[in-house]
Each structure stands twice: as structure tokens, then as C-alpha cells.
C-alpha positions as CSV (number, residue, x, y, z in Angstrom):
1,M,12.5,71.3,125.1
2,S,14.1,69.9,121.9
3,V,16.3,66.9,122.8
4,L,18.6,65.4,120.2
5,Q,18.8,61.6,120.1
6,R,20.7,58.8,118.2
7,K,18.7,57.7,115.3
8,T,18.8,54.1,116.6
9,E,17.2,55.0,120.0
10,P,13.3,55.1,120.4
11,V,11.9,58.6,119.9
12,D,10.4,58.5,123.4
13,Q,13.8,57.9,125.3
14,L,15.4,61.4,125.9
15,A,18.8,60.4,126.3
16,A,20.8,63.6,126.8
17,T,22.0,64.2,130.3
18,S,23.8,67.2,131.8
19,A,27.1,65.3,131.5
20,D,27.0,64.9,127.7
21,T,25.0,67.9,126.7
22,A,27.1,70.1,124.4
23,V,24.5,72.9,124.0
24,R,21.4,73.9,126.2
25,V,19.1,76.7,125.3
26,E,16.1,77.6,127.3
27,H,13.2,80.2,126.7
28,L,15.5,82.2,124.3
29,R,14.0,85.4,123.1
30,K,15.5,88.0,120.6
31,S,14.0,91.0,118.9
32,F,15.3,93.6,116.7
33,D,14.6,97.2,117.4
34,G,12.7,96.1,120.5
35,K,9.8,95.4,118.2
36,R,10.2,92.5,115.8
37,L,10.4,89.3,117.8
38,V,12.6,86.9,115.9
39,L,13.1,84.3,118.5
40,D,10.2,83.7,120.8
41,D,10.7,81.2,123.8
42,V,13.0,78.8,122.0
43,S,14.4,75.6,123.9
44,L,16.6,73.0,122.7
45,S,19.3,70.6,123.9
46,V,22.0,68.9,121.8
47,P,24.1,66.0,123.2
48,S,27.7,65.8,122.2
49,G,28.7,64.5,119.0
50,R,25.3,64.8,117.3
51,I,24.2,66.7,114.3
52,L,21.0,68.9,114.7
53,S,19.4,70.6,111.8
54,I,17.2,73.9,112.2
55,I,14.8,74.1,109.0
56,G,12.3,76.8,108.4
57,Q,11.6,79.7,106.1
58,S,13.8,82.4,105.4
59,G,13.4,85.1,108.0
60,G,12.1,82.6,110.5
61,G,14.9,82.8,113.0
62,K,17.3,80.1,112.0
63,T,20.5,82.1,111.5
64,T,19.7,84.3,114.3
65,L,19.4,81.4,116.7
66,L,22.9,80.3,115.4
67,R,24.5,83.7,115.8
68,C,23.0,83.8,119.4
69,L,24.8,80.6,120.3
70,N,28.2,82.1,120.0
71,L,26.9,85.7,120.9
72,L,27.5,87.3,117.6
73,E,24.0,88.2,118.3
74,R,23.1,89.0,121.8
75,P,19.5,87.5,123.0
76,D,17.1,89.6,125.0
77,D,16.4,86.9,127.6
78,G,16.8,83.2,128.2
79,L,19.7,80.8,128.8
80,I,22.6,79.5,126.6
81,E,24.9,77.0,128.1
82,I,28.0,75.6,126.2
83,D,29.5,72.3,127.7
84,G,27.7,73.1,130.9
85,E,29.0,76.5,131.2
86,P,26.5,79.4,131.0
87,S,27.5,82.1,128.5
88,F,24.2,84.1,128.7
89,A,21.4,84.2,131.3
90,G,18.8,86.7,132.8
91,G,19.4,89.1,129.8
92,K,23.2,89.2,130.6
93,V,26.4,88.0,128.8
94,L,28.0,85.8,131.4
95,C,31.1,85.0,129.2
96,R,34.1,87.2,130.0
97,N,36.1,86.2,127.0
98,L,34.2,86.3,123.9
99,P,37.2,85.4,121.5
100,K,37.8,82.2,123.6
101,L,34.1,81.3,123.4
102,R,34.1,81.7,119.5
103,Q,37.1,79.4,119.4
104,R,35.1,76.9,121.3
105,V,32.1,77.6,119.3
106,G,33.2,77.7,115.5
107,M,31.1,79.0,112.7
108,V,31.1,78.2,109.0
109,F,29.4,80.9,107.2
110,Q,27.1,80.9,104.3
111,R,29.4,82.6,101.9
112,F,32.6,80.9,103.3
113,N,34.4,84.2,103.9
114,L,37.8,83.1,102.8
115,F,40.5,85.7,102.2
116,P,40.7,85.6,98.4
117,H,44.5,86.6,98.3
118,L,45.6,83.6,100.5
119,T,45.9,80.0,99.6
120,A,43.9,77.3,101.3
121,V,46.6,76.4,103.4
122,E,47.2,80.1,104.3
123,N,43.5,80.6,105.2
124,V,43.8,77.8,107.8
125,M,47.1,79.0,109.0
126,L,45.9,82.7,109.7
127,A,42.9,81.5,112.0
128,Q,45.6,79.8,114.3
129,M,48.2,82.6,114.1
130,K,45.8,85.5,114.8
131,A,43.2,83.8,117.3
132,A,45.5,81.3,119.1
133,H,49.0,82.8,118.6
134,V,50.3,79.6,117.1
135,A,54.0,79.9,115.4
136,P,53.8,79.9,111.5
137,A,55.6,76.4,111.3
138,D,53.3,74.8,113.8
139,A,50.3,76.5,112.1
140,A,51.3,75.4,108.6
141,A,51.7,71.7,110.0
142,E,48.2,71.9,111.5
143,A,46.7,73.5,108.3
144,V,48.0,70.7,106.1
145,R,46.8,68.1,108.7
146,L,43.2,69.6,108.6
147,L,43.1,70.0,104.9
148,T,44.0,66.4,104.7
149,R,41.3,65.6,107.1
150,V,38.7,67.2,104.9
151,R,40.1,65.7,101.8
152,L,41.8,68.8,100.3
153,A,45.5,68.3,100.8
154,H,45.9,68.4,97.0
155,R,44.4,71.8,97.0
156,A,46.5,73.3,99.6
157,L,48.1,75.9,97.3
158,A,45.0,76.8,95.6
159,Y,43.4,80.2,95.9
160,P,39.7,80.5,96.6
161,E,38.9,81.6,92.9
162,Q,40.6,78.3,91.8
163,M,38.3,76.2,94.0
164,S,34.8,74.8,93.6
165,G,32.2,75.9,96.0
166,G,32.4,72.5,97.8
167,E,36.2,72.9,98.1
168,Q,35.9,76.4,99.6
169,Q,33.3,75.2,101.9
170,R,35.6,72.3,103.1
171,V,38.5,74.9,103.5
172,A,36.0,77.0,105.7
173,I,35.5,73.9,107.6
174,A,39.2,73.2,108.2
175,R,39.7,76.8,109.3
176,A,37.1,76.4,111.9
177,L,38.5,73.3,113.0
178,A,42.0,74.9,113.4
179,L,40.9,76.6,116.8
180,K,39.7,73.1,118.0
181,P,36.0,73.9,118.7
182,K,33.7,71.8,120.7
183,L,30.8,72.9,118.7
184,L,30.5,73.9,114.8
185,L,27.8,76.0,113.6
186,F,27.0,76.0,109.9
187,D,24.9,78.5,108.2
188,E,23.3,77.1,105.0
189,P,26.2,74.9,104.3
190,T,25.1,73.6,101.0
191,S,23.0,76.4,99.7
192,S,25.3,77.2,96.6
193,L,26.6,73.7,96.0
194,D,26.0,71.2,93.3
195,P,24.9,67.6,94.4
196,E,28.5,66.2,94.2
197,S,29.8,69.0,96.3
198,T,26.9,68.7,98.8
199,A,27.9,64.9,99.2
200,E,31.5,65.7,99.9
201,V,30.5,68.2,102.7
202,M,28.1,65.7,104.1
203,G,30.7,63.1,104.3
204,V,33.1,65.4,106.0
205,M,30.3,66.6,108.6
206,K,29.5,62.9,109.2
207,E,33.1,62.2,110.0
208,L,33.5,65.1,112.3
209,A,30.5,63.9,114.2
210,A,32.0,60.5,114.6
211,A,35.0,62.1,116.0
212,G,32.9,63.7,118.6
213,I,32.3,67.2,117.4
214,T,28.7,68.7,117.7
215,M,27.1,70.3,114.9
216,V,24.1,72.7,114.6
217,L,23.2,73.7,111.1
218,A,20.6,76.2,109.7
219,T,19.2,74.9,106.3
220,H,16.4,75.2,103.9
221,E,17.6,72.1,101.8
222,L,15.3,69.3,103.3
223,P,16.8,66.2,101.7
224,F,20.4,67.3,102.9
225,A,18.8,67.7,106.5
226,E,17.2,64.4,106.1
227,R,20.4,62.5,105.3
228,V,23.0,64.3,107.6
229,S,21.0,64.8,110.8
230,D,20.4,63.0,113.9
231,W,17.5,65.3,115.0
232,V,15.7,68.0,113.3
233,V,14.0,71.2,114.6
234,F,11.3,73.1,112.6
235,V,11.3,76.8,113.4
236,D,8.6,79.1,112.2
237,R,8.0,82.8,113.1
238,G,10.7,82.3,115.8
239,R,9.0,79.6,117.6
240,V,9.7,75.8,117.6
241,V,6.8,74.1,116.0
242,E,7.9,70.7,116.0
243,E,11.1,68.6,116.4
244,G,12.0,64.9,116.0
245,S,14.0,62.4,114.2
246,P,14.4,63.1,110.4
247,R,12.0,60.2,109.8
248,H,9.4,61.8,112.0
249,I,9.7,65.3,110.7
250,F,9.9,64.5,107.0
251,Q,7.7,61.6,106.8
252,H,5.3,61.7,109.8
253,P,5.1,65.2,111.0
254,E,2.3,65.7,113.6
255,Q,1.6,69.6,113.3
256,Q,-0.3,70.9,110.3
257,R,2.3,73.7,109.8
258,T,5.1,71.2,109.5
259,R,3.3,69.3,107.1
260,E,2.6,72.3,105.0
261,Y,6.2,73.5,105.1
262,V,7.8,69.9,104.4
263,S,5.4,69.3,101.4
264,S,5.9,72.6,99.7
265,H,9.7,72.8,100.2
266,W,10.6,69.3,99.6
267,A,8.9,69.6,96.1
268,E,11.1,72.7,95.4
269,D,14.2,71.0,96.4
270,V,13.4,68.1,94.1
271,I,12.8,70.3,91.2
272,D,15.8,72.5,91.9
273,G,18.1,69.3,92.1
274,G,16.7,68.0,89.0
275,D,17.5,71.1,87.1
276,E,21.3,70.9,87.9
């Protein structure tokens, strides 16, 4: 089982307990069309207020795992617990209120999914008004507060097309925060961002973790994962190959497959970054 720890703790001290575990996944399996196995016996555990990065090749199961955590994808078998409450077990969805689950487990999508005809503040307001039935005046006040939290108060009246990719990503984060989640999922949060915007998003994520919000992200950008994560899980062909601290995974991996992946993809990220 993958257990996320603080960077300052020794690797052999598995500190997560049931009391502070935000996410627990055991023996999760997922296939499409009953044939292609996308997740194969995946287990992991994430203590509250930490950042876990899932790395691996495209098509290796990263995004599917994220989508299973808030049941946008239904697994075939295994266990999912959020804050100690099982939402899926024994091949059955146990959660009776999926909209409420998805408020507790927010997701920031790769393409942001902002409404183009709404301003930043209106995008953040709408989530509260539709999902939580918050009054417009209260939703507006909360939207301004959240945009300030992600350092975008000055862009509150801007439309998505008027914002950079990094700004749109931070609006998407504010929108997810509006529903007061315990857990945030990020699908490739920096895939289309320049280095400056990536640094801005990383700063916001670290501040959120310090405030107690747990985050799980899928990313193929290894330098970002090394800098933002407390713990890293390498998934290949639907299986957890290796997991550990960023230092362990990126500097001292034990498995040959991990070494091959990190070596080849780290070089690609460095080259791509140098071209920008």
C-alpha cells in the first residue's frame, strides 16, 4: 500500500493512521468493455493535508484513478474511502448522494472547463448557487474571497479568453474551493502552462495544503511533481510499480521500470522547458 508521509519524516515511518487518512484505496480494479484492464490491484493511502502526485505514461491509468475517487468512473472492484467513509466497496457504489460526494471531492480538470460567457467571479459564484443553493449575494462575497485567496482579485471581472492559462487554472481552483471540499483532484494541472504560470499554480497548491486541504494530482511533468509533492506514485499499465518521496522516486528509484521512465521523461521535460 502506498502511504504518503511528510518530507521530513524517515521513509520507513508509515505515519498515516485511520484518524488522519483523507483517502484510502485498496485493491482497486477498473476495466473498459470488460476487457482492457486500466487499473489492476491499485492501493494507496493519503493523510490529510498532503499532496500526492501520480506519474506515468499517457494511457497508464492516472486519470482513470482520479475519476474513480469521486466516482466519475465506477470501478469494477476494490475499496474507496474518503475521510473514513466508504464510497465504493465490493463492486458496489455505497455513496447515496453522489453530488454531495463531488462537493467533498472537488476536481480541477485539465482544460479548466470554465464557462466562456461568464467572468471569473461569475464562474465561482455559479458553482455555489447551483450545487449548494447559496444566495447570489453570499455567493458573490465568497467568490471574491476565493479569488483573493488564489491571487486573482484583480481579475474578477475578466472573461476566460482574457486570462492566461495560469489565471484560468487558478479560477478553476477557486471554483472547486467554493464547495468547501476536503479533497482536491487535479488532472494534469500544468500541462498547458508556461514556467511562470506553473510556479503560480504550485504556490497556490502549497498554500492550500498548508491550510489542510488534501490534493491528489495526475501529471507527466516530473520537475513539477518533484517540487510540489510530499509523495509520488509511479503507475504503469494500471499497476503501482513504485512509490516514495520525491527524492526517492526521482533520484534513487529502485525498480528498473521507474528508472527508465524517469530518465526518459525527465530529459523530455527539461528540453520542453528550455524551448519556452
